[in-house]
N, C-alpha and C positions, 0 to 999 in steps of 0.2 A: 659356204654359199658366197657367190660373187658379191663384192661390196662390203664384206665383213672387214673389220679393222685388224691389220697385222701389226702395225707399229705406229707410235706417236712420238715425235721428237720435238721438244720445246727448247727454245733458246731466248733468254731474257724476256720470258713471258710471265707476267704477274710476279709470283713469289719465286719462280724457278730461274736460276741462272742458266743451267743446262740439265736436261733430263731426257732419257730414252725410256719409253714405256712399251714393252712387248706384250701384246694381247694374246690370250689363249682363244681357241676356236669356240669354246662353250661358255662357262661362267667365269667371269673375271671379278673377283672381290677386291675392291680397293678400300683399305682400312687405314685409319690414322686419326690422331686427335684433331679437334676443331682448330682451324687456322693453319693446318699443316700443308694444305694445297690439294685436297681431294677434288673440291669443286673447280679448281683451276684446270684440271684435266677435262672436266665436262665442258667448261668454257672453250677450251682449245678444240675439242671435237666439234662443237657447234660452229665456231667462227672459222675453223679450218675447212669445213664442208659448205661454206657459203651462207651460213645463217646470219641473221641480223642480231646485233647486241640486245635489242629490246626483248628478244625471245628468252633471254636469261633472267629477266626481271631485275637486272642490275643497271649500272650506268650505260648510257648509249654512246658515250664518247669512246672511239676506238683507241685513242692514244692513252687512255687511262689503264689499258691492259698491258702497257709496256712496263717492265720492271723499273723501279725507281733509279734514277741517275743514268738510265740507258736511253739510246736514241731510236733503236729499232727493236722489234720483237719478231721472232720467226716461228711459224707452226708448220710442221711437216707430217702428213698423215699418209700411211701406206695402206691401200685397200686391195683385197684379194681379187685376182683375175685368173680363173681356171683355164682360160683359152690363150694365155700368153703371160708376158711380164706383168707384175702387179702394177696397179695404178698408184702414182705418187703425186699428191697434191701439196703444194707449198704456198703459204700465204705470208707475206712480209708486211708488217704494220710499221709506219713511221710516225714520228712525234707530231706531224701536222695532221694526223687522223686519216691518212690515205693508205691504200693497200695495193700491193702488186701480187700477181698470181703466176704459178708455174705448174704445168702438167709434165711430170718427169723432169727433163732438163730444158723443156721448151717454154718460153713465156706464153701466157694465155690470158684471156679476159675472164672476168667474173661470170659472164654469160656462158662461156664454154665450160667452166667448172660446174655451174648450176645445171647445165644440160647433162654432164656426166653423172652428177649426183642423182638427178631425176631418172636417168637411164638405169642406174643401179637400185632404184626404188628406195633411196635414203630420204627420209622425210624429217628434217630437223625441226620443223614447225609443228609436227604431230605429237601431241602429249601422250598418245598411246605407244609411241616409239621412243620419244626423247623427253624425259621428265626431269629437268634440272631441280636443284634443291629449293630455289626461291619460287618455283611454280608447282610444287607438289600439291599445295592447297588448291591450285587452279583446276586440278583434275575433277574434284567433286563439285566445282562451280560450273562445269560444262553443262549446258542444257542438253536434252535428248537429241536435238538435231545435230549439235556440234559433235556429240559422242558418236553418232552414227557415221558422220562424214569421216572422222578420224579413224574409226574402226574399219570402214571400207578401204581407206587408203592403206591401212596396216595389213589386213588379212585378206582382202578381196583382190580379185584380178584387176589389172590396170583399167580394163574397160568398164568395170562395175561403177566406179566413182564417176567416170566420164558419162555413162548412161544416166546416172542419177542427176548429174549437172544438166545434161541435155533435157531430161524430163522436167526439171524445175524451170528451165528457161522456156520450154515449149508450153508448159502450163501457164506461165506468166504471160506469154504471147496470146494464148487462147483466152485468158481472162480479159486482157486488153481488147482483143478482137470482139468478144461478146459485149463488152461495154460500148465499143464503137457501134456495133450492130443495133444495140438498144437505143443509142442516141439517134442514129440515122432513121430507124423505124419510127421513133417518136416524131421526128421532123416531118417524115412523109405523111403520117396520119394528120398532123397539124395542118399541113398545106392542103390536104384533101378536104378537111372540114371547112377551112376558110373559103375555098373555091365553091363549095356546096352552098354556103350562105350567100355568096355574091350572086350566084345564078338566080336565087329567089328574089333578091333586091332588084335586079335588072327587069324581071317580069313585072314587078309592082310599080315601076317608075311611072308608066303612062296612067295607071289607075290613080296615082296620087295627083297628077297634073289635072285630071278631070275633076277630082274632088275639090281642089283648090279653086278652080273656075266657078264651081257651084257656090262655094263660100262667098266669093265676090258678088255674085248675083243676089244671094240672100241678103248680104249687107246693103245692097242698093234698095231692095224692097223695104228693109227695116228702116232705112233713112226716111223714105216717103211715108211709111206708117207712123213714125215718130212725128213728122211734120203735120199730118192730118190730125193726129191725136191732140197736139198742142193747139191747133187752130180751133178745135171744138172747145177746149178749156178756156181760151180767150173770150169766145162768145158768151160762155156761161158766166165768167167773171164780170163782164160789163153789166149783165142783168143784176148780179148780186150787189154791185156798187150802187145802183139806183135804189134798191130796196133798203140798204143800210143807211143812206142819207135821210130817207123818210122816217125811219125808226128813231134816229138820233133827235130830230126836231120834235117828235111827240114827247119824249122823256124830258126834254128841256122845259117845255111848257108846263108839265105837271110839277116840277121841282121848285119853280119861282115862288109861290105863296107860303111855303113851309117854314121859312126863317122867321116871319112875323109871329106866327102861332107859337113857336118854341120860345121866343123872348118873353111873351106874356105869361106863359106857364112858369118860367124860371123866377119871375118877380113875385108871383103868388107863393112859391115855395119859400122864399126868403122871409116874407111877412109871417108866415105860419111858424117858422123856426124861431123868430124873435119872441113870439107869444109863449111858445113852449119853454123857452129858456127862463122867462120870468116865473112861470108856474113851478118849474123844477127848483129854482133857488128858494122859494117860499116853503116848499115841501121839505127840503133839506134842513132848513132852520127849525121847523116844527119837530122833525124827527130827532134832532140833537137835543131839544128840550125834553122830549119824551124819554130819551135814553138816560139823561142825567137824573130824572125823577125815579126811574126804575132802579138805578144804582143806589140812590139814597134810601129807598124802601128796603133793599137787600141788606144794606149796612145796619139799619135799625133792627131788622129781624135777627141778624148775626149777633148784635150786642145783647139782646134779650136772651138768646140761647147761651151765650158765653157766661152771663151772670148766673144763670141756673146751674150750669156745669161747674163753675168755680165754687159755688156753695156746696155742692155735693162732694167735691174733691176734698175740701177742708174738713167736712164731717168724717169722711172715711180715713183721712190722715190721723185725726184725733183718736179714732178707735184703734188703729194700728199702733200708735204711740203708747197707749195704755197697755196693750198686750206685750210690747217690747220691754217696757219698764218692769212688768211682772217677771219676765224671763231673765232680765239682767240681775234682779235682786236674788233670784235662785242661784245663778252662777257665782255671784259675789260671796254668798254664804258658803258654797262648796269650796271655793278657792281659799277662804279664810280657814276652813277646817283642815285643808291639806297642809297649810303652813304651820299649823299648831303642832304637827308630828315631826318637824325638822328643827334641830337645835343648832346653835352657832358652832359648837364643838365638832359636830360631825362634818360640817363643811370644811373646817381647817384640816381635819384628818385626811379627807379626800384629796385636798390640794397638796399636802406633804407627800402622800403616796404617789401622786401623779408626777411630782418633781423627780422622785427616785427612778421611776420607770423611764422618764425622758433621758436622764443621765446615762442609764444602761444602754438605751437605744443609740445614743450618740457614739458610745464606745464601739458598739457592734458596727455602726456605719463606717467609722474610721477603718476598722479591720477589713470590711468588704472593699473599700476603696483601695487599700493597699494590695489585696489579692487581685483585684481587677487590673491594677497597673502591672502586676507580675504576669497575669494571664495575657494581656495585650503584647507584652514584650516577647513572651514565648510564642504567641501566635505569629508575630512578625518574623521571628526566627524560623518558624515552621514554613511560612510562605516563601522565604528566601531559599530554604532547603528544597522545597517542592519545585521552585523555578529552576534551580540548578539541576535537579533530577530530570526535568523536561528537556533542558538543553543537552544533557548527556545522552538521553534517549534519542533525541534528534540526531546527535552526532553518531550514535550507534547505528541508527537507521541509514544515515548517509553512507557509512562505511560498508554496511551490509547490502546496500542497494546496487549491487554489481550487475545482476541479471538484466534489470531494465536498461541500464546504461549500455551494456553490450548489445542488447536487442535493438536499441536505437541506432547504434553504430552499424549493425547489420542492415537495418532498413535503409540507411543512407548510402552504403557502399555496395550491397549485394541485394537488390530488390527481389530477384527471383527466389533466393534462399529465404529471405524474410517472409515472402508470401507463402512459401512452402511450410515454414515453421508455424505461422498463424493458422493455416489450413489443417495441419497435422494436429494441433492442439484442440481443434473443434471436431476431429474425426478419429480420435484414438481408438474408439470402440470398433472400428472396421478391421483392426489388426489382431492377430493371435497373441503376440507378445508385445512387451513395451518397446517403443522406438524412441531412442534418445535424440534430443535436439543436437544441432551442430556442436562440435567439440568446444568451440570458442565460448559457447553458452554454458557448457557442463563443467569445464575445467576451471578450478580456482587455484590461483597461485598464492601460497601461504604468505610470501613476502612479495609485494608488487615489484620490487626492484629486481626480482629473479625472473620476471616475465620474459626478458630478452633471451634467456637460455632456452626456455620452452619453445618460443616461436622459431628460434634458429634450428631446433631439432625437428619440429613437426611441420611438414609442408602446408602451405595455405589451403591446398585442395582438401586435406584431411581436417584442418581446423574448421572448414565450412561444410564438412560431410556429416550426414546423419548416421547413426549407429544402430544396426538391427541385430537382434539375437536370433532371428529366424529367417531362413533363406526365402521362404514363401512371402513373408512380410516385405523383404527387400525387393523381390520382383514386383509385388503389388505397388510398393511405393514408387518404384521407377516408372511403372506403367501409368500411374495416376499423374505424377508430376511432370515427367519428361514427355510422355506420349500424348496424354490427354490435355494437360494444361500448358505444354510447351515451356516448362521452366527448366533452367540449366542448374542442376543440382548434382552433388556427389553423395554416394551411399557406400558404407563399408559394413562388413559382416563380422561379428564377434559373438559366437554362440557357445553353447555348453560343450560342443565337441572340441573346443580349443582348451589349452592348458588353463587351469585356474590362476587367478592373480597371485594367490599365496605361494605358488610354486616358483615364481620369478624372484630369485635371490641374487645379490651381487656375488660375482666370482671372488672378489677380494674385499674383506671388511674395510670399511672406511678408516678405521683406526690404524690400519697398516699403511695408509697413504697420507696421514696427516703431516709427516715430515716433508712432503712435497707441496704442502699448502692446500691439499684437498680437504674439504670439510663436510661434503654431503654428496649424494647421488641425485640426479635429476628427478628420479621417481619420488624422492622424499620432499621435493619442493611443491608438489601439487596434490590436490585431492580431486577425485572424479568418480562417477559410478564404475563399478567393477568391470563391466564389459569394455568400457573405454580404456581403463587402466591396463587390462591385459592385452588389448589391441596395440597400445603404444609400446608395451614391453615386447610383444611378439614382433612388431614391425620395425621399431626403432631402438630397441634394447635400452630404454631409458634407465633400467635398473642397473646397467653396467657402464653408464657414462658419468664419470665423476666431475665435480665442479670445485675449482680451487680459487685462491685469492691471487694477489699480485705476485707473490713469491713463486707461484706455479709457472709463471711466464719465464722466469730466469732459469728454472731448473727443468724445463720441459723435456730436455734430452735425457733426463733420468727416469722418466715415466716408464713403467714396465711395458714390454712389447705387446702384452695381451690387450692393451687399450689402444685402439686405432682411432678413437674419437674422444676428446675431453675438452674442458673449458678452463681458462683462467678467469680473472675478474673481468677482462675486457676483450679477450681473444678466444677463438675456437681453433682447435688443432685437429687436422685430419692426417692420419699416418697411413701410407700405402707401402706395400711390399711387392717388388717385382717378382713375377713367377719365374722369370728366366735367371736373373742374377741374384735374387734374394736381397737386393739393396733396398733400404727404406728411404722414402721421401716424405717430408712433412710439409703440409700446406697450412699456413697460418693466415687468418684474416680477422678483422675486427668484427665484433658482434654488433649488428645494427640495433637501433632502438625498436622496442616492441610496438605493435599496432593493435592487433586484435585482443591481446591479453593484458595490455597496459592498464586496463580497468580491472583490478583485482582487490579482494578483501585484504587489508593490512591487519594480519592477525595480531601483531604486537600492539599496534595502536588500539585495536578492538579490545584486547585484554586490559589495557590501561583504562579504557573507558568503562569496562565492566567492573573493574576493581573500584573505581571512583563511585560508580552507581551503588555498589554494596555498602561503601562507607557512608554515603549520603542517606541511604535507606536506614542504616543503623541510627544515624543522628535524628532522622525523622521519627523513628519509633520512640527514641528517648524523649523527644519533645512532646510527642503525643501522650506518653505516660505521665510526664510532669503536668501537662495541662489537665489530665484527668484527675490528678491529686488535688490541684487547685480548685477544680470544679466541685469536688467532693467537699472540701473545706467551706467553700462559698455556700453550698447547699445546706450544710449543717447550720451555719450562721443564719441563713435565711429562715430556716425552721424556727430558731430561737427568736429572731426578729418578729416573725409572724405571731408568736405567742405574746411578745411584749406589745405589739400593736393591738392585739385583741384586748389585753388588760388595760392599755391606755384608752382605747375606745370605750370600754365599759365604765371607767372612772369619769371620763368626760361626759358620757351620757347621763350619769347620776347627777353631776354638777349642773349640767345644762337643764335637767328637769326642774331643779330647785329654782334656777334663775328664770325659767319660763313661767312658773307659777306666779312669782312675784310680778313679772311684767304683765301677765294677763289680768291679775287682780287690779293693778293700777289702771289699766286701760278700761276695764269694765266700770270702775267707779267714775272715771271721767265721762264715759258714754251715758251713764245714768243721770249725771248732773246736767248734761246738755239736753237730754230729753225732757227734764222737768221744766227747763226754761222755755220750751216750745209749746206748752199747755195752752188751750183756748176753749170758749163756750159755744156749743153747737146751736142753741136757741137764738143767741144774739146774732149769729151769722145768717140764720134763716130769715129773721125780720129785716135785716139790712138788704138782703137780696130781693124781698118782695117790694119794698119801697122803690128801689131803682127800676124794677121792671114795669111798675105802674106808669111812671113818667115816660118810658120808652114806648108803651102801647098807645098813649095819647098822641105822641108825635107821629106814629105809624099811621093812625086813622086820618090825620090831616093830609099826609102825603098821598094816600090812595085817592082822596077826592080830587086833588090837583091833577093826578095822572089821568083820570077819566076825561077831564076837560081837554087836556092836551091830545089825547087819542082821537077825540071827535074832530078837532081842527085838522089833524094830520090826514084823517080819512077823507075829508072834503077835498084837500089838495090832490090826493091820489086820483080821485074821480075826474077832476079837471085835466090832469095830466094825460089820462087815458083817452079823453075826447080829442085833445089836441094832437096826440100821437097818431090817431086814426085819420084825422083830417090831413096831416102832413104826408102820411104814406100814400093817400089817394092822389094828392097833388103831384107827388114825385113819380108815381106810376104813370100818370097821364103825360108828364114831361118826357119820361123815358120812352114811352110809346111813340110820341111825336118825333123824337130824335132818331129812333130806329127807322121810322118810316122815311124821314128825310135822307138818312144815309143810304137806304135801299134805293130811293129814287135817284140820288146822285151817282151811285154805282152803276145803275142801269144806263144813265145818260152817258157816263164815261165809257162804258163797255160799247155802247152803240157808236160813239165817236171813234174809238180804237178800231172797231171792226171795219168801219167805213174807210179809215186811213190804211189799214192792213190790206183791204181788198184793192185799194187804189195802187199800193206799192207792188203787190203781186201781179196786178194787171199789167203794170209797166214792164216788170221783169219778164212776164209771159210774152208780151209783144216783142221784146228784144230777142228772147229765145226762139220765138216763132220765125223771126227773120233769119236768125242764124241757122236753124234747121232747114229752112227753105234753100238757102245758099249752099249748105253742105250736101243736101240731097240732089240739088241741081248739078253740083260739081261731080257727084258720083255717077250721074247718068249722062255725063259728057255735055253739060250745059243745057240740057233739054228738060222742060217742065211739062206737067200733065196737060197744060193748055196748048202745047205745040203738037203738030201733026207727027213729028218724028218720034213722039213718046209711045206710039202704038206698038213698036217692036218690043219695048220693055213690058208693056201690059201683057202681051202674049206669053212672055217668059214668066212674069209674076203670077199668072193664073195657076201654074203648077205648084206654087208654094202656099204656105198657110196664110190666113187672112188677119191674124192677130200678131202683136209684137211677141207674145210669149211663144206662140207656135214657131215663128221665124227664128227666135233665139235658140229654141230647142233644136231646130234643124241645123243651125250653124254649129252648135256644139257637137252634135252627132257626126256631122260631115268632117269637122276639124279633127275629131277623135280618130275617125277612120284614116284620115290623111296622116296624122302623127304616128300611126302604127307602121307606116311605110317610110323606110329610110331614103334619103336623097341619093341619087346615083350620078357620078361624074366621070370624066375621062381618066382621072388617076385610078379610080376603082377598076375600070375596064383594063387599063394597062397592067395593073398589079395582077389581075385575074389571068391574063395571058402569060405573064412571067411565071406565075405559080404553076401553070400547066406544064411549062417546059421543065421547071424544077422537079415536078413529080416524076416525069419520065427519067430524068437523070438519077434521082434518088432510088428509084426502083432498080435500075441497072446496077448501081453501087451495092445495094443490099444483096443482089444475086451473086456478085463477085465475092463479097465478104463471107457469105454463107458457104460458098465453095471452099474458100481458104480455111474456114473453121473445120469443115469436114476433113480436109487434108491434114490439119494439125491433129485432130482426134485420131485419125488413122496412124499417123506417125508416132503419137504418144502410146497408142495401143501396141504398136510394133516394138518400140524400145522398152515399154513396160514388160512385155513378154520376154525380152532378153535380160532385163534387170531384176524384176521382182522375184521370179521363182528361184534363181541362184541365190539371191539375197536371203530369202526365207530359209533355204536349205543351209546356207552358211550360218545364219543366226541360230538355227536349231542345233547345228553342230557345236557352235560356240557356247550356247546355253547349256548343253550337256556337259561340256568341259568345265564351265563355271560352276555348275551345280555339284559336279564330282569333287572339285577342289574344296568347296565349302563343306561338303559332307565329311571330308577327312578332318575338318576342324570341329565336327559335331554341330554345325550350323546349317542354315539353308540359304541359298542364293539363286537367283534366276535373272536372265537377261531376255527381255521380250521386245518385239518390234512394235512400235507405236505408230499407227496410221492416221490418227485424228478422226474427225467427223466425216471428212470428204476424202475417200481413197484416191481421188484424182488430184488432190492437192499435195504434190510430192514435196513441197517445202515443209510440210508438217510432219513428214516421216522422221522418226527418231528412235532411240533406244532407251528403255527404262530399266534401271538396275534396282532390284528389290532384294532385301536381305532380312534375315531373322537370326539374332545371336542368342536368344534365350527361349527356353520352353515356355509355352503359354502365351507367347507374343504372336502377332500377326506379321505376315510379310509387309515390310514398309519400304517405301522408295528411299534410295540413298540420297540424303541431302545434308547440308551443313547443320541444319537445325535439329533433325531427329536423332542422328547418331553422334556419339562422342568422337573425339579426334582419333583415338586408338582404333575404334570400329571403322572409321572411314579409311584409315591407313591399311587395315586388313583387307577391306573390300577392294581398294585400289590395287594392292599388291596381287591379289588373286586374279583381278581382271587382267593385269599385265601378264601374269604367268599363264593364264588360259589362252592368251594370244600366241604363245610361243610355238605350239605345235602346228598351228594353221596359218601362221604369218607368212607374208611374202617379202618382208623387209629383212635386210641382212643382219641387223643388230638392233638391240633395244638397250636403253640406258636410263637408270633411275638413281636418284641421289637422295640418300637418307630417308627412304620411304618407311623404314622400320621405326622411326621416331613416334612415340606415343603407344606402341604395342606393348602388351605385357609379355613376360618371359615365355609363357606357354604358346601364345599365338606367334611370337617371333620365331620360336624354334620350329613350329609346324610350317610356317611360311618358307623358312630356309630349306627344309627338307623337300617341300613341293618344288621349289625353284631348282634344286639339284636334280631331283628325279625327272623333271620336265626337260631340263637342258641336255640330259643324256640321250633323249630319244632322237632318232634320225629325222632330219628335216627341221629341227628346232633352230631358232635364230641365235646368234651370238648375244651374250647377255653381260651388261656391265652393272654392277651393284656397288654403290658407294655408301659407306657407313662409318661413323666414328668409333663404333664398338660392335663386338659380337659376343654372344653368349658362350660360356665355356662348354666344352665337351660336345660341340656340334658334330653332326655326321658329315664328313667330307668325302669327296670322291676324286679319282685321278683326273677327272675332267675339270675339276675346280682349280683355278689359278688365283692365288692370293698375292696381292701386292700391298705391302705395308709402306706407308709414306711417313718418313721422318724428316721433315724439311726444317731448316732453320739456319741461323748464322754459323753454327758450329757443326753442321751436318756434313758427312763425307759425300763426295761426288759419287754418282752411281758407278762411275768407272773404277773407283777405288775399293768397292766392296768385294770381299772374298767370302763367298757363301760357304765354302768348305770349312774355313776357320770358324765361322759362326756356329756351324753345326757341331764341330768338335767341342767348342766351349760349352754349348748347351748340354752335350752328353756328359762332360766332366762335372758340371754343376749338379746334374741329376744324380750321379753316383755319390757325390758328397752328401746330398740330402738323404740318400738311403743309408 
């Protein structure tokens, strides 16, 4: 195909001093290690064909593509031309960042080169044709619209993309035109509404003028009505003033004699009050004497009563004394009989026995004190031991609390994985088999210092991966967390169909490697559930990776060839063997510090803590046994002490009884002697009481006679007091009545004077107001008053109005309201009205022109859409079929559909949707960076580009390291698809760059492999002898056989 690359020659470009790259017509595989210069060829293709540096995703400075220490770089690209000599494009880059161009041997401009590239349909900016390494991820970032445009350029005819661009531009113009039409129509309607309102205002202008004239005439009549009303009020006020003066003189005459009458009444009141005061003083004195006499009589009666009661109390007391003496004599006789039964000898015997018991109790008390001291000492020791046990248990808990610490680390560093762990722990019942947490939570390193070996062996993605024993559980887990919850997680499968963990044995016993410093295998450093252990053995062969000490580093070259991966104390060794020469190469690197597994259980320290706990628990049990023995001894002594206390109590009770009898007898005898001294004669007391009461009765009779005399005198004073009280009340009532009458007359006189004064002031104000109203009304009628002949014309007008002020005011308000409803019209309003009429005509013509333009645009869009959309749908159907067939070969489903959006006329919304399904049970999902993994996106991108091959119109396609992230199965199938597609007639030339390829791939004679081995010691391409290399390869193969 014209435009395909025949040759690329580079000189002093990036890492190449000089190289010639001959391209095959079909697939060109460019393979080499990272940094060898694969992507340099891609950069040369893009820059040599007129592309911008920013399309590479690298530096934009041209001079940075010149090899170090050189001044210029040259790119020469030969393109196929079936109608003559091939095209040769040469670009020279200088250190100042400038470029010069040649077409063949002739100097050219960059525009000429770009025109040639465009003519050959080479699209260096189209990711569907040209996908550099640093922009592979950008393919999945393209939105549907960008994907459709790039696909049109790549596989559609040249006019298809042009038609699409025209449609988008025409639709944009139509939207803008419709917007303008809407604005112009709005303006037209607004102008029409305004003019319609102005016409009504002009009609109402004359009506408002008439109404305002009527208002003025009404105001004139109201002014004369107010004048006439005020004139009537003045005449009435003059009559009221004359009547008020007569009324005031009458009340003044009635008030004058009232003062003399009131003074005489007040003098009589004072005389009566003096007489009443003298009578009251005499009554108080007589009442005091009567009260004193009553108190003396009461005291005499109380003395008589007290003498009688005192005599009765003394007789009763003598009777009680005699009974108490008889009872005391009986008690004394009984106590004397009790003492006769006790002897002096029995008391001494009790005292001696009591002393012996006290001595024995003192000895037992000393023994108990000693045992208590020992018990407290042992208890203190027991508390110390218990405290130490608690400390050791807390230390044990901290050592064993690895899971929570790792879970917290997971929460801080990988929130999605943490959320998935917490959700899984709440929903374990939704799965058929057990699903293990991420390996970093399940793996325990026996010695924390060995964690660095484990993390070096196991990739981080597996340390963060869940482990499933069942494939259905794995699919369900991925669906729930990735698809539904949008969590980024990894899942691995390790089921019963895989080898059991017990079958993974080291190929070489560790004892055979001890002379090299090896002391264990990685598998023996960790513990984990069996599915995880067998997964690690199966994937990373941890059962065959030995770990050594520092001596291993010095004798690493003596390690047997069967070990291609092993550790010293600080380094990791990777041994590779060349398939061609058989030569071994060893890569040595330092082991980084662990991160995820740094938190592990220290088994050695844990064992020390557990041994210490066992020893402390033994000491604790020994102390508890000793305390129990001491407690038993104390209990036995307490039993003996209790018996002694009982004996002591019994002896003390017997001695106390004897002492109590003696004390009681002495007390009773003293009590009897006291009672005998209190003896008296009842008859003598009665005679004494009668003599005293007779004298008191005589005194009481004399006091009653005096009291009757005092009572009669006091009663006479009360009668006089009542008479004077009644007389004083009558005089006071008469005085009060006269005073009230005087105040009433004075108030009437004052009111009459105030009324006359008020009427006079109002009359003066009314006369002034009457004069003002006359002048005001006369001014409103042009200086004419009703007495003038000229006033007749006003009378004839006033006859049509109301005859009262209220009626005229109501007519004024109604007329003003009608006038206020009508707006004022002026010259400016009329001018604006005429200007708007002209504007309406202009806007109507403008709308007709724009409507015609809109119809023209619609017809043009319909015409171009008929040329663009049917071929596009047919092309997309063909491409979708190819895409689906390629996915079906992988056992998956994929489709490409045309997206039109909500409005089919909005051609800017047209795009392509890619949907894929990689697992059974899943739904087709749109290809995005969020829903699919990196490997899945790489597969989908590769199939998309391969599907373009058979129907593309571009001369070549180039992809750089698109197989990164694919698993071995998908990578192999993608390669076979690529080879199969490129053999078909009409397929474009294909450039595929990768740092590695799977072994035993199916190659074809159309596949050209270019191995890049660039470096300081590499041979120039001119010095290579392919025949010598092939002969050496054959010789090595025979030696191996």
